[in-house]
C-alpha angles and dihedrals in degrees: 000000000000094000094053089051089051093050092050091048092051094043091049090049093053102036097072099161116094116232092256090050094049092047090051090047092054088060092059124099088231092062089054095048098066139058140049119289118205119232111278093016128108100203130063122252089244093054090048086050091052090056090052090048089054092049091048092049091052093057127086111245093249090058096055112118134212088259089053089053092046091053092045088055089049090052093048091051095046095050094046092049095045093045088055090054094059106162109267091232086064100038094107093057098279122164110285096170098116102033132118087231091064094040090054091051090049091055083059093051100260127112109195091201088071131068117227128322113346124224 
């Protein structure tokens, strides 16, 4: 359906880390330093999201479930909101390389230092 195609396009445009890059990122201390952790859980919401993104990326399009599309929409919403909240100190294009703002986005598959999809 049209909506699913649109969700995939938006998701692919925002998730600009390749699966291998995202897996490597999850192993860094920076990835583990950011994000909200729900009560009783040990891993942040963003890191849980990254694992779902990896699972979605590993599936053929025809195997994507309603839950996958729901998560893709959540990723799109998070990335758009978070990008709009760029820290004021960096609003004029300052270096965001080592900021929790960037690290949080990377847990959701988006590196703001890149343009669109890499590769």
